[in-house]
Backbone bond lengths (Angstrom), bond angles and torsions (degrees), N, CA, C in turn:
res aa  C-N    CA-C-N  psi(-1)  N-CA   C-N-CA  omega(-1)  CA-C   N-CA-C  phi
1 M - - - 1.465 - - 1.527 109.34 -
2 K 1.318 117.24 138.99 1.472 122.40 178.39 1.535 108.74 -91.37
3 V 1.327 115.07 126.35 1.459 121.78 -177.43 1.522 109.36 -124.21
4 V 1.331 117.01 131.93 1.455 121.74 170.81 1.518 108.41 -110.92
5 I 1.322 115.48 126.72 1.463 121.39 176.84 1.515 108.24 -107.83
6 V 1.326 116.25 127.59 1.464 121.72 178.96 1.527 107.65 -97.90
7 G 1.320 115.88 106.45 1.454 120.63 -178.92 1.522 111.50 121.54
8 G 1.334 116.25 123.98 1.457 121.01 -176.22 1.509 113.98 -114.01
9 G 1.348 116.28 37.33 1.456 120.65 173.25 1.518 110.36 -87.50
10 P 1.336 118.29 -171.80 1.467 120.91 -178.13 1.528 114.10 -54.88
11 A 1.337 118.07 -42.57 1.464 120.21 -179.56 1.523 111.05 -65.80
12 G 1.331 117.35 -42.81 1.459 120.64 178.75 1.511 112.44 -65.90
13 L 1.338 116.82 -42.45 1.464 120.48 -179.83 1.529 110.95 -67.10
14 A 1.330 117.06 -42.50 1.463 120.20 179.38 1.522 110.96 -64.46
15 T 1.326 116.64 -40.49 1.466 120.51 178.07 1.525 110.35 -64.27
16 A 1.321 116.91 -41.92 1.463 120.61 177.46 1.521 110.95 -60.11
17 D 1.320 117.10 -41.43 1.463 120.57 179.49 1.520 111.30 -63.25
18 H 1.332 117.19 -43.94 1.469 121.04 177.52 1.526 111.20 -57.79
19 L 1.334 115.42 -48.66 1.463 120.47 -175.46 1.525 111.81 -69.85
20 Q 1.319 116.36 -42.45 1.458 119.94 179.62 1.531 110.52 -63.85
21 S 1.333 116.61 -39.98 1.462 120.42 178.51 1.521 111.74 -64.79
22 A 1.339 116.16 -25.66 1.464 120.91 179.00 1.527 112.33 -87.44
23 G 1.343 116.71 2.46 1.455 120.14 175.07 1.509 116.01 99.55
24 H 1.320 118.00 6.19 1.459 120.91 179.85 1.527 110.63 -87.64
25 E 1.321 116.14 151.86 1.461 121.75 174.35 1.522 107.96 -87.33
26 V 1.321 116.52 124.98 1.466 120.17 -172.49 1.527 110.89 -127.06
27 V 1.319 115.48 133.66 1.463 122.64 172.17 1.528 107.53 -123.21
28 I 1.334 116.16 131.46 1.464 121.37 177.74 1.521 108.51 -108.97
29 L 1.324 116.39 126.16 1.457 122.14 178.32 1.525 108.57 -109.67
30 E 1.312 117.37 117.90 1.464 123.49 -176.43 1.521 109.22 -124.37
31 K 1.326 116.82 127.32 1.471 119.41 -173.94 1.525 113.45 -75.41
32 G 1.325 117.02 -13.89 1.459 121.07 176.18 1.508 110.49 -123.96
33 P 1.334 117.41 -149.86 1.458 120.10 173.80 1.519 110.44 -76.54
34 I 1.301 117.43 175.86 1.471 120.77 174.76 1.526 108.49 -55.13
35 A 1.337 115.26 131.35 1.474 121.28 179.50 1.527 111.49 54.26
36 S 1.314 116.53 50.67 1.472 119.88 -176.18 1.523 112.24 -60.24
37 N 1.344 117.51 -31.45 1.459 119.35 178.01 1.524 111.05 -61.10
38 I 1.335 116.63 -41.53 1.465 119.86 -177.35 1.522 111.15 -70.08
39 T 1.326 117.76 -26.89 1.466 119.04 177.39 1.524 111.47 -63.82
40 R 1.325 117.10 -18.77 1.462 120.99 178.69 1.519 112.59 -89.88
41 Y 1.300 118.51 -6.50 1.457 121.41 178.28 1.535 109.32 -64.27
42 P 1.334 117.99 159.11 1.467 120.35 175.24 1.525 111.76 -51.89
43 T 1.304 116.90 138.36 1.463 122.66 -172.76 1.524 112.83 -55.41
44 Y 1.329 116.81 -39.28 1.469 119.96 -173.74 1.526 112.41 -103.28
45 L 1.312 116.80 22.86 1.464 120.50 -178.62 1.523 111.70 -62.74
46 T 1.331 115.96 137.83 1.458 123.02 170.82 1.518 108.11 -119.74
47 W 1.322 116.58 130.72 1.455 120.27 -179.03 1.520 110.96 -66.71
48 F 1.321 115.90 143.68 1.456 121.10 174.19 1.529 109.78 -73.91
49 S 1.329 116.72 -32.34 1.459 122.11 -178.79 1.525 110.94 -75.96
50 T 1.310 115.57 151.41 1.464 120.51 175.12 1.525 109.81 -79.03
51 S 1.322 116.05 165.63 1.460 121.77 -173.32 1.519 113.17 -56.72
52 D 1.343 116.92 -41.50 1.460 119.79 -174.41 1.517 112.60 -62.75
53 L 1.329 117.45 -26.97 1.462 120.98 -179.18 1.529 112.78 -81.66
54 L 1.330 116.67 -7.89 1.459 121.19 -179.72 1.522 112.49 -110.88
55 E 1.321 116.93 -2.62 1.457 120.74 -177.47 1.524 111.58 -72.21
56 I 1.322 116.02 149.59 1.464 123.04 -177.20 1.523 109.33 -126.86
57 G 1.295 115.80 134.81 1.455 120.96 172.09 1.508 115.38 61.92
58 G 1.340 116.90 24.73 1.461 119.68 178.11 1.513 114.97 78.89
59 L 1.338 117.76 1.05 1.461 120.68 178.72 1.524 108.95 -81.25
60 P 1.332 119.16 120.37 1.465 121.18 -176.96 1.529 112.38 -64.48
61 L 1.310 115.29 139.42 1.467 121.71 172.05 1.522 106.09 -100.04
62 T 1.323 115.87 92.44 1.458 121.91 -173.07 1.526 109.96 -97.31
63 I 1.328 115.70 118.99 1.466 121.71 179.70 1.518 109.02 -138.67
64 A 1.320 116.16 163.76 1.459 120.93 -178.97 1.524 111.89 -76.43
65 A 1.323 117.07 -36.12 1.467 121.41 -177.91 1.523 111.03 -86.99
66 D 1.329 115.34 174.88 1.467 120.55 179.85 1.531 111.85 -71.74
67 K 1.335 116.03 -35.80 1.460 120.62 -174.61 1.528 109.90 -128.81
68 P 1.330 116.46 140.60 1.468 119.75 -175.89 1.520 113.17 -75.90
69 T 1.318 114.73 151.37 1.454 121.38 173.28 1.530 109.25 -93.70
70 R 1.315 115.38 173.68 1.472 120.72 174.97 1.522 110.28 -56.58
71 Q 1.326 116.91 -44.84 1.456 121.00 -179.49 1.531 111.24 -63.81
72 D 1.339 116.51 -41.80 1.469 120.61 177.51 1.523 111.03 -57.49
73 Y 1.336 115.86 -44.92 1.459 119.11 -172.95 1.525 112.04 -74.80
74 L 1.328 117.44 -35.42 1.458 119.51 176.03 1.529 110.28 -63.19
75 A 1.329 116.80 -42.48 1.466 120.34 177.63 1.526 110.61 -63.60
76 Y 1.329 116.20 -38.64 1.471 120.86 179.34 1.527 110.89 -63.72
77 L 1.334 117.54 -44.49 1.461 120.41 -177.70 1.530 111.25 -66.40
78 T 1.325 117.00 -36.07 1.465 120.12 175.64 1.531 110.44 -64.18
79 R 1.330 115.23 -42.34 1.467 119.82 178.22 1.525 110.79 -64.91
80 L 1.328 116.95 -37.29 1.465 121.56 177.75 1.523 110.98 -59.48
81 V 1.345 116.33 -46.04 1.468 121.11 -179.52 1.524 110.11 -59.65
82 E 1.322 116.73 -43.08 1.465 120.08 -178.46 1.531 111.42 -71.57
83 Y 1.319 116.47 -44.33 1.466 120.75 -176.81 1.528 111.81 -65.69
84 K 1.336 116.05 -39.20 1.467 121.12 -178.06 1.534 112.58 -88.97
85 H 1.335 116.93 -3.72 1.471 121.95 -178.72 1.537 110.89 55.37
86 L 1.316 114.99 45.70 1.466 119.53 178.19 1.531 109.53 -78.27
87 D 1.325 115.84 137.39 1.463 121.80 -179.43 1.529 108.91 -85.63
88 V 1.331 115.10 84.22 1.462 121.20 179.91 1.522 108.79 -102.32
89 R 1.312 116.57 121.75 1.462 121.85 -179.71 1.533 108.10 -108.05
90 T 1.330 114.35 96.68 1.458 120.16 -176.65 1.526 110.64 -77.69
91 Y 1.335 114.29 159.50 1.464 123.14 -179.10 1.527 111.05 57.40
92 H 1.322 115.68 37.15 1.464 124.44 173.85 1.528 107.73 -118.14
93 E 1.305 116.55 100.23 1.460 120.62 -178.13 1.530 110.61 -88.37
94 V 1.322 116.44 123.59 1.463 121.69 179.11 1.520 109.05 -84.10
95 T 1.327 116.22 127.95 1.463 121.23 -179.91 1.522 112.98 -117.90
96 S 1.335 117.22 -13.06 1.467 118.87 -179.14 1.522 110.67 -154.55
97 I 1.318 114.88 149.38 1.464 122.21 171.77 1.520 106.28 -133.81
98 D 1.322 116.46 111.46 1.458 121.59 -177.55 1.522 110.27 -115.54
99 G 1.323 115.22 165.46 1.457 120.15 177.73 1.509 112.34 93.26
100 D 1.321 114.54 -164.73 1.461 121.35 -175.69 1.522 109.94 -132.76
101 K 1.311 114.86 172.66 1.461 121.19 178.91 1.523 109.88 -52.53
102 G 1.323 115.83 128.93 1.453 121.29 -177.34 1.509 113.57 92.27
103 A 1.341 116.67 -13.28 1.472 119.82 -178.22 1.525 110.82 -154.14
104 F 1.327 116.01 53.15 1.466 120.38 176.56 1.527 110.47 -82.55
105 S 1.329 114.89 154.12 1.457 121.95 170.05 1.526 106.93 -128.49
106 V 1.331 115.25 116.74 1.467 120.89 -178.29 1.523 107.50 -101.25
107 G 1.326 116.09 116.02 1.460 120.52 -174.58 1.503 113.14 -115.84
108 G 1.329 115.11 160.31 1.458 120.40 177.89 1.502 111.17 175.78
109 R 1.336 115.55 -157.01 1.461 119.21 179.63 1.513 109.76 -144.08
110 T 1.320 114.58 152.65 1.454 120.90 177.70 1.526 109.93 -83.48
111 M 1.332 116.11 171.80 1.459 120.32 178.28 1.521 110.72 -61.10
112 A 1.337 117.53 -28.51 1.461 121.49 179.25 1.520 112.56 -79.61
113 G 1.347 116.57 -5.17 1.461 120.23 178.75 1.505 115.23 95.21
114 D 1.337 117.40 2.54 1.464 120.35 178.46 1.532 109.61 -78.21
115 E 1.310 116.04 136.53 1.464 120.34 177.68 1.527 110.12 -83.88
116 F 1.336 115.17 149.29 1.462 119.85 177.52 1.525 108.99 -139.93
117 A 1.319 115.52 160.37 1.468 122.69 174.50 1.519 107.56 -144.82
118 E 1.311 116.84 131.72 1.458 122.58 -177.98 1.524 108.80 -126.33
119 G 1.317 116.50 125.85 1.456 120.51 178.19 1.523 111.25 -78.26
120 A 1.341 116.43 153.58 1.462 120.59 -179.89 1.520 110.25 -158.98
121 D 1.328 114.92 147.65 1.462 119.86 171.58 1.526 110.81 -79.23
122 I 1.346 115.43 -40.79 1.461 120.52 174.16 1.518 108.84 -135.44
123 V 1.342 115.74 159.22 1.458 122.42 179.50 1.522 108.18 -126.65
124 I 1.320 115.53 138.29 1.461 121.14 178.79 1.521 108.68 -120.88
125 L 1.318 116.11 125.45 1.463 120.75 177.02 1.523 109.27 -92.32
126 A 1.327 115.54 122.83 1.463 121.99 178.04 1.527 108.27 -134.33
127 T 1.321 115.61 48.64 1.461 121.64 -168.12 1.519 114.13 -85.88
128 G 1.323 118.04 -8.45 1.450 119.25 -179.07 1.518 111.66 64.86
129 A 1.332 115.69 -167.58 1.464 119.72 -179.23 1.517 112.61 -132.16
130 Y 1.330 117.65 -1.09 1.448 121.16 -170.79 1.526 113.25 -70.26
131 D 1.329 117.47 -16.19 1.465 120.74 177.73 1.520 112.37 -80.49
132 H 1.332 116.25 -8.60 1.471 119.86 -173.05 1.525 110.38 -127.54
133 P 1.342 117.03 81.22 1.460 119.56 179.05 1.517 111.50 -65.33
134 R 1.315 114.64 149.15 1.467 120.42 176.65 1.526 107.47 -76.70
135 M 1.321 116.35 112.76 1.456 121.84 -172.43 1.526 111.38 -77.31
136 L 1.322 115.34 152.03 1.457 120.67 174.09 1.523 111.09 -78.23
137 N 1.347 116.18 -28.26 1.467 122.70 -179.40 1.532 111.14 57.00
138 I 1.316 114.73 53.73 1.458 121.17 179.25 1.528 109.09 -131.04
139 P 1.335 117.80 159.11 1.469 120.16 176.66 1.524 111.00 -60.03
140 G 1.330 115.77 136.75 1.449 121.48 176.78 1.514 115.00 92.67
141 E 1.334 117.23 -4.09 1.458 119.41 -178.34 1.532 111.62 -65.45
142 E 1.313 116.82 -20.09 1.467 120.92 -179.03 1.530 112.80 -84.90
143 L 1.309 118.24 -2.61 1.467 121.02 -178.31 1.534 110.87 -64.43
144 P 1.344 117.43 147.76 1.471 119.87 -177.56 1.519 114.01 -63.95
145 K 1.307 118.29 -18.49 1.470 119.84 179.73 1.532 112.66 -80.22
146 V 1.329 117.09 -4.43 1.466 121.84 -178.17 1.526 109.66 -100.85
147 S 1.325 116.40 133.71 1.459 121.25 176.54 1.520 109.95 -137.67
148 H 1.334 115.58 145.80 1.465 121.43 175.29 1.524 111.08 -101.59
149 Y 1.329 115.44 7.58 1.460 120.56 178.50 1.525 108.86 -131.65
150 Y 1.329 115.75 144.80 1.463 121.53 177.63 1.516 108.92 -118.97
151 K 1.335 116.53 126.89 1.462 120.35 -178.27 1.528 112.19 -105.82
152 E 1.335 117.43 -54.00 1.461 121.01 -177.58 1.528 109.04 -160.86
153 P 1.340 117.40 160.71 1.469 120.30 -173.01 1.525 115.45 -82.20
154 H 1.324 118.22 -14.79 1.467 121.43 -170.33 1.533 113.03 -52.90
155 S 1.315 117.54 -40.72 1.470 121.20 -174.89 1.522 113.38 -66.34
156 Y 1.326 117.47 -14.39 1.459 120.48 -170.38 1.525 113.89 -106.88
157 H 1.338 117.63 11.62 1.468 120.88 178.81 1.527 110.22 -59.42
158 K 1.344 115.19 125.33 1.473 123.88 179.58 1.527 113.52 63.57
159 Q 1.325 116.83 13.92 1.468 120.92 178.20 1.528 109.97 -99.73
160 K 1.333 115.49 149.02 1.462 120.90 177.48 1.534 108.10 -85.16
161 V 1.323 115.79 110.56 1.456 121.85 -172.14 1.526 109.78 -117.36
162 L 1.327 115.79 127.61 1.463 120.61 171.87 1.523 108.32 -103.53
163 V 1.328 116.46 119.60 1.461 121.91 174.11 1.517 107.30 -97.37
164 V 1.327 116.42 124.16 1.461 121.57 179.91 1.522 108.11 -103.98
165 G 1.319 116.96 119.42 1.457 121.86 -178.60 1.511 110.65 134.13
166 G 1.340 115.89 162.57 1.454 119.39 -177.44 1.508 113.95 -136.78
167 R 1.340 116.97 9.24 1.464 119.26 178.78 1.525 110.06 -92.54
168 N 1.321 116.14 -173.27 1.459 120.23 -170.72 1.520 113.80 -54.53
169 S 1.350 117.32 -47.22 1.459 119.55 -175.95 1.522 111.45 -62.34
170 A 1.331 116.53 -41.20 1.457 120.55 -179.78 1.522 111.47 -68.27
171 V 1.321 116.67 -44.51 1.461 121.06 -178.62 1.524 110.88 -64.72
172 E 1.328 116.71 -44.30 1.465 120.01 -179.84 1.525 111.08 -64.48
173 A 1.333 117.45 -39.92 1.464 120.53 178.38 1.525 110.38 -63.61
174 A 1.333 116.72 -44.96 1.467 120.58 -179.72 1.523 111.03 -58.88
175 L 1.324 117.34 -44.35 1.462 121.29 -179.02 1.530 111.70 -67.74
176 E 1.330 117.00 -43.07 1.469 120.50 179.74 1.526 111.37 -62.23
177 I 1.327 116.16 -45.14 1.465 120.26 -177.65 1.524 109.81 -66.00
178 W 1.336 117.58 -41.13 1.464 120.72 178.19 1.527 110.67 -61.79
179 R 1.312 116.83 -42.57 1.464 120.59 -178.37 1.534 112.03 -70.85
180 T 1.330 116.83 -16.14 1.462 120.74 178.17 1.525 111.13 -97.95
181 G 1.317 116.74 6.51 1.461 119.91 175.11 1.502 115.34 100.11
182 G 1.341 118.03 10.68 1.451 120.72 176.10 1.523 111.59 -79.05
183 I 1.315 116.09 156.00 1.475 122.48 176.33 1.529 106.13 -99.57
184 V 1.315 116.44 102.69 1.463 121.59 -163.40 1.523 112.92 -108.80
185 S 1.321 114.71 134.21 1.463 122.95 167.28 1.526 107.61 -121.02
186 L 1.322 116.17 154.00 1.461 120.85 179.11 1.516 109.14 -133.49
187 A 1.338 115.89 127.54 1.463 121.63 178.37 1.518 109.15 -115.13
188 Y 1.339 115.40 128.01 1.467 120.88 -179.75 1.510 108.00 -140.03
189 W 1.333 116.09 143.76 1.458 119.32 -172.22 1.530 113.62 -77.82
190 K 1.328 117.44 -8.61 1.466 120.87 176.03 1.527 110.29 -108.37
191 D 1.338 116.30 165.68 1.459 119.49 -178.50 1.517 113.52 -89.13
192 E 1.344 117.08 -2.77 1.454 120.65 173.78 1.518 109.73 -149.16
193 F 1.326 116.20 160.57 1.459 120.36 -178.13 1.527 110.49 -75.84
194 P 1.339 117.76 148.26 1.467 120.29 -178.61 1.524 111.48 -68.05
195 A 1.321 114.92 158.75 1.464 121.28 -178.83 1.517 112.10 -62.96
196 S 1.328 117.68 -21.37 1.461 121.47 -177.43 1.531 113.49 -73.98
197 V 1.334 117.67 -11.47 1.465 119.70 176.79 1.526 108.93 -64.45
198 K 1.326 116.81 132.86 1.462 121.72 -174.36 1.521 111.28 -54.06
199 Y 1.315 115.28 138.93 1.462 121.14 -169.97 1.530 113.37 -63.08
200 W 1.328 117.67 -25.99 1.460 119.49 179.87 1.525 112.17 -89.31
201 I 1.339 116.98 -12.05 1.459 120.87 179.53 1.527 111.22 -94.41
202 R 1.313 116.56 -35.25 1.468 120.59 -175.63 1.531 113.06 -54.30
203 P 1.354 119.74 -51.85 1.470 117.65 179.74 1.523 112.84 -64.07
204 D 1.323 117.22 -29.46 1.461 121.25 179.00 1.520 110.53 -63.17
205 I 1.321 117.81 -51.97 1.462 120.19 -178.87 1.525 111.16 -67.19
206 E 1.327 116.95 -38.01 1.473 119.67 179.83 1.526 110.40 -65.32
207 N 1.320 117.78 -39.20 1.465 120.93 178.36 1.519 112.02 -68.20
208 R 1.340 116.15 -37.59 1.467 119.05 178.97 1.530 110.53 -65.15
209 I 1.328 116.59 -39.12 1.471 120.17 179.38 1.521 110.39 -69.94
210 E 1.324 116.08 -43.12 1.468 119.67 -179.97 1.526 111.27 -62.13
211 A 1.335 116.56 -35.95 1.463 120.66 -179.97 1.531 112.59 -79.34
212 G 1.342 116.95 -6.89 1.454 120.46 -178.83 1.514 113.90 79.05
213 E 1.326 117.01 10.41 1.466 120.42 179.64 1.525 111.18 -77.60
214 I 1.326 116.13 -31.59 1.464 123.72 169.12 1.522 106.75 -121.47
215 T 1.322 116.82 130.02 1.458 120.23 -179.67 1.526 109.40 -83.82
216 G 1.321 116.62 120.71 1.461 120.93 179.89 1.514 112.21 -103.22
217 Y 1.320 116.27 124.56 1.463 122.00 173.81 1.525 106.95 -107.80
218 M 1.343 116.57 93.42 1.462 121.71 -173.63 1.530 109.29 -142.26
219 P 1.341 116.67 121.62 1.466 127.56 -6.71 1.533 110.74 -81.85
220 S 1.315 114.94 154.12 1.456 119.06 178.48 1.515 109.60 -153.64
221 E 1.320 115.52 167.62 1.461 122.82 176.66 1.517 108.62 -132.57
222 V 1.322 116.48 130.64 1.462 120.05 176.93 1.526 107.78 -82.09
223 L 1.328 116.88 122.34 1.465 121.76 -175.17 1.522 112.44 -96.53
224 S 1.312 117.67 -40.20 1.461 120.49 -178.69 1.521 109.35 -162.80
225 I 1.340 114.51 158.72 1.459 121.22 -179.09 1.526 107.80 -125.41
226 Q 1.314 115.56 128.46 1.454 122.22 177.81 1.530 109.07 -114.34
227 P 1.336 118.46 166.06 1.470 120.45 -177.38 1.528 114.31 -54.70
228 K 1.324 117.81 -34.55 1.464 120.19 -177.26 1.519 114.05 -120.76
229 T 1.328 117.09 -0.24 1.470 120.71 -176.59 1.521 110.98 -144.56
230 V 1.329 115.14 170.19 1.466 122.95 171.15 1.521 107.30 -136.04
231 T 1.322 116.36 139.21 1.456 121.47 178.63 1.527 109.59 -106.71
232 L 1.334 115.66 128.96 1.456 122.67 -178.78 1.521 110.23 -122.18
233 R 1.319 115.43 157.01 1.462 120.67 164.18 1.524 106.59 -103.36
234 Y 1.320 116.43 113.88 1.461 121.09 -174.12 1.523 109.53 -143.61
235 D 1.319 114.97 132.99 1.468 121.35 178.92 1.526 111.56 54.81
236 G 1.359 114.53 39.41 1.462 120.00 175.99 1.513 115.24 80.24
237 E 1.313 118.34 2.33 1.456 120.80 -177.67 1.525 111.00 -131.26
238 E 1.321 115.85 158.82 1.453 120.86 171.03 1.527 108.54 -88.58
239 I 1.319 116.35 126.70 1.450 120.43 178.35 1.524 109.13 -126.09
240 T 1.305 117.39 151.75 1.455 122.67 177.28 1.525 108.48 -120.67
241 I 1.336 115.96 127.30 1.459 120.47 -178.60 1.522 109.96 -116.98
242 E 1.321 116.47 149.62 1.462 120.60 175.79 1.523 109.31 -67.81
243 N 1.337 115.66 143.95 1.461 118.08 -173.63 1.524 111.39 -158.84
244 D 1.355 114.21 139.77 1.466 120.31 175.21 1.519 112.46 -106.85
245 F 1.361 116.60 -36.06 1.455 121.44 -178.03 1.529 110.00 -141.00
246 V 1.347 114.93 147.26 1.461 121.59 174.06 1.525 108.57 -122.87
247 L 1.320 116.56 126.05 1.466 122.42 172.12 1.516 107.36 -107.89
248 A 1.332 116.33 104.24 1.463 121.43 -179.48 1.524 108.83 -90.04
249 L 1.318 116.51 84.44 1.469 122.04 -175.87 1.521 108.78 -98.45
250 T 1.323 114.63 67.83 1.461 122.07 -172.29 1.522 113.53 -102.26
251 G 1.317 116.61 9.75 1.456 119.41 177.74 1.524 112.63 100.50
252 Y 1.314 114.84 -179.07 1.455 121.86 -174.35 1.526 108.99 -136.75
253 E 1.322 116.30 164.86 1.455 120.17 -178.44 1.531 109.38 -145.79
254 P 1.336 116.71 156.83 1.468 119.55 -178.61 1.522 112.08 -68.05
255 D 1.332 114.87 161.40 1.465 121.42 179.31 1.531 108.57 -79.43
256 T 1.316 115.61 83.82 1.469 119.89 -177.02 1.526 111.94 -69.75
257 A 1.342 116.98 -25.45 1.471 119.03 179.25 1.525 110.10 -62.62
258 F 1.339 116.32 -42.21 1.465 119.94 179.13 1.521 110.47 -67.37
259 M 1.331 117.06 -39.87 1.462 119.83 177.88 1.524 110.75 -62.36
260 E 1.320 116.44 -39.35 1.471 120.12 178.30 1.528 110.80 -62.88
261 E 1.330 116.75 -42.18 1.463 120.35 178.13 1.524 111.63 -58.49
262 L 1.320 116.00 -35.21 1.469 120.88 -178.52 1.524 112.64 -83.43
263 G 1.334 116.58 -9.82 1.462 120.00 -178.85 1.516 113.97 88.17
264 I 1.341 116.52 11.21 1.465 120.31 178.85 1.523 108.88 -79.89
265 G 1.315 115.70 125.75 1.454 120.25 178.42 1.518 111.19 -80.17
266 F 1.341 115.90 155.82 1.457 120.45 177.32 1.519 109.42 -156.81
267 D 1.314 115.67 157.29 1.450 120.62 178.74 1.532 108.91 -70.95
268 P 1.329 119.08 125.34 1.464 120.15 -175.12 1.520 113.51 -64.72
269 E 1.315 117.87 -23.06 1.466 120.56 -178.08 1.523 111.49 -90.22
270 T 1.322 116.70 -51.43 1.469 120.25 -176.34 1.521 112.90 -88.34
271 K 1.330 117.85 -15.52 1.473 124.05 -175.31 1.531 112.25 66.20
272 R 1.303 116.78 13.95 1.465 119.93 178.49 1.530 109.27 -72.48
273 P 1.348 118.41 124.67 1.476 120.25 -177.37 1.523 112.03 -74.10
274 N 1.323 114.93 156.47 1.460 121.08 176.10 1.530 108.96 -79.84
275 L 1.330 116.44 113.72 1.452 119.44 177.17 1.517 109.86 -151.77
276 D 1.318 114.74 154.23 1.454 121.96 178.77 1.529 108.53 -72.02
277 P 1.327 118.75 119.73 1.459 120.03 -176.95 1.520 113.94 -66.32
278 D 1.328 117.09 -16.01 1.466 120.62 -179.02 1.524 113.00 -92.37
279 T 1.341 116.87 -18.27 1.471 119.88 -176.96 1.525 113.45 -128.06
280 Y 1.343 117.56 -18.62 1.459 125.31 -176.27 1.525 112.48 70.32
281 E 1.338 117.02 14.81 1.460 120.65 174.30 1.518 108.80 -81.66
282 T 1.326 116.59 136.12 1.454 120.92 179.58 1.524 109.81 -78.87
283 N 1.346 115.24 -176.39 1.459 119.84 176.37 1.536 111.61 -69.74
284 V 1.348 117.35 -11.81 1.461 121.49 173.81 1.526 107.42 -93.93
285 P 1.331 118.73 111.87 1.467 120.52 -176.84 1.527 112.30 -54.52
286 G 1.324 115.02 131.22 1.455 120.21 177.08 1.503 115.63 91.17
287 I 1.332 117.82 -7.03 1.463 121.07 176.70 1.530 108.40 -110.60
288 Y 1.324 115.71 123.75 1.453 123.00 -176.66 1.530 109.53 -116.08
289 I 1.323 115.84 162.87 1.457 120.97 177.94 1.521 109.44 -132.39
290 V 1.344 116.02 133.12 1.458 121.64 174.22 1.523 109.00 -129.50
291 G 1.318 115.58 162.83 1.451 120.33 175.96 1.507 113.96 88.74
292 V 1.307 115.17 -166.20 1.456 122.22 -170.47 1.525 112.98 -63.03
293 I 1.337 118.53 -27.17 1.471 118.37 -177.06 1.519 112.72 -70.15
294 Q 1.324 118.08 -10.53 1.466 119.27 171.91 1.521 110.97 -58.41
295 A 1.334 116.38 -32.18 1.459 121.44 -175.02 1.522 113.32 -93.03
296 G 1.336 117.51 2.84 1.457 119.30 -179.30 1.511 111.61 63.21
297 N 1.339 116.35 -125.54 1.459 121.07 -178.28 1.525 113.26 -82.26
298 I 1.315 117.97 -4.17 1.466 120.87 -174.23 1.519 108.42 -84.99
299 S 1.335 116.02 89.55 1.461 120.81 -171.53 1.520 113.40 -78.59
300 S 1.328 118.73 -11.07 1.466 120.64 -177.72 1.524 112.21 -98.59
301 E 1.340 116.65 17.62 1.463 120.13 -175.73 1.523 112.82 -106.82
302 I 1.321 116.94 -36.94 1.466 121.58 -176.57 1.521 109.89 -125.21
303 F 1.327 115.34 130.38 1.458 122.32 -179.44 1.523 108.86 -130.85
304 I 1.325 116.76 179.91 1.460 120.61 174.91 1.520 109.78 -58.11
305 E 1.334 116.16 -38.47 1.458 121.38 -174.64 1.522 113.26 -57.27
306 N 1.350 117.70 -37.10 1.469 118.59 179.61 1.529 112.94 -104.37
307 S 1.339 118.50 -26.14 1.469 119.21 -179.89 1.523 112.08 -71.51
308 R 1.327 117.72 -19.71 1.467 119.52 178.27 1.527 111.87 -65.70
309 H 1.335 117.33 -13.26 1.459 121.45 178.95 1.536 112.78 -98.46
310 H 1.326 117.71 -3.41 1.467 120.64 -176.83 1.529 112.19 -60.73
311 G 1.318 116.92 -35.69 1.464 119.72 -178.87 1.513 112.66 -61.78
312 G 1.328 117.03 -33.50 1.461 120.40 178.00 1.505 112.42 -63.51
313 V 1.327 116.66 -34.03 1.467 120.98 177.48 1.527 110.32 -64.95
314 I 1.331 115.90 -42.44 1.467 119.44 -179.49 1.530 110.70 -68.89
315 V 1.327 117.80 -39.82 1.468 120.79 177.22 1.528 110.14 -56.60
316 K 1.319 116.06 -46.69 1.474 119.56 -179.89 1.524 111.22 -65.02
317 A 1.334 116.64 -39.65 1.462 120.18 179.15 1.526 111.13 -62.38
318 L 1.320 116.91 -41.41 1.461 120.52 178.90 1.530 111.37 -67.51
319 E 1.340 116.51 -36.73 1.467 119.89 176.86 1.520 110.81 -64.01
320 N 1.325 116.68 -43.78 1.463 120.75 179.39 1.526 111.19 -65.21
321 Q 1.326 115.96 -37.14 1.465 120.80 179.19 1.529 110.36 -65.19
322 T 1.327 116.56 -41.08 1.448 121.23 178.67 1.529 111.23 -63.08
323 V 1.324 116.13 -41.24 1.473 121.22 178.27 1.504 110.52 -60.78
324 L 1.346 116.42 -44.98 1.467 120.13 -178.60 1.530 111.06 -65.09
325 E 1.340 116.41 -37.83 1.462 119.63 -178.39 1.518 112.56 -69.90
326 T 1.322 117.51 -24.88 1.470 120.77 -179.03 1.510 113.24 -91.82
327 Q 1.328 116.87 -5.42 1.471 119.32 -178.84 1.520 110.55 -81.70
């Protein structure tokens, strides 16, 4: 069976390995480099998980330390593609999926502007959500000082930085920037941090706020962003604070517009797509979904550790389907 996977991150690569090992022909179309989502992670990120929980297809993730860094894992995924001879076509952006199960045509264009079309019996979406940050939708969000991604603290030394968000990525960024000499404020819409914040980080951020080393606006709402200031609603009043940079680390969501174009249904609130939990096939026959976008906006439900097994579910589903068709 010919399979096209849209997305070349860990979930897409692991799914390709499962299917290829089962005898299917697999092509992976990735609009950026291999694992482009991970290239956007903070430069000095270290995984909380140990190496064995991030390994794919039995290929060892061998490192000197206990836990891999972003750089370690990117190198590992590149080695995986070469070792497993996976057909990954980078800088191929998919813009359309036409046809039906057994006769799909996946179309798009390369970074150079050349159009392509790839036939497939089934299509698997493994696009992740990191390309689609959850927007604040407020005036000034388009200013160059605003970013929805955090790379490293160096740029923010002695700068007045407002971090918007209260989950792990926001808290870790706030602490890193403060420790590098940034003047940090944090705005979060709740009055306390969620339980999902890592247990060793939570007391750190709470102590920094209590000591006044990081200014906490909790709960608060960001109303607008100006070139030199930010306006918040805090403690029942509108306040304006001096500001050089805004990091809106409010999470990410799946590309529901593309799913709508394909006819894939999803919950309007959670963005969770309609799919069979036993096969991962969506309501559109022949189109499957793997990876974090299975959970919609619920980012604490699916990780590399469990999405690397999604391909095995699809392999079994295809085997069962073949058995039924031959009976």
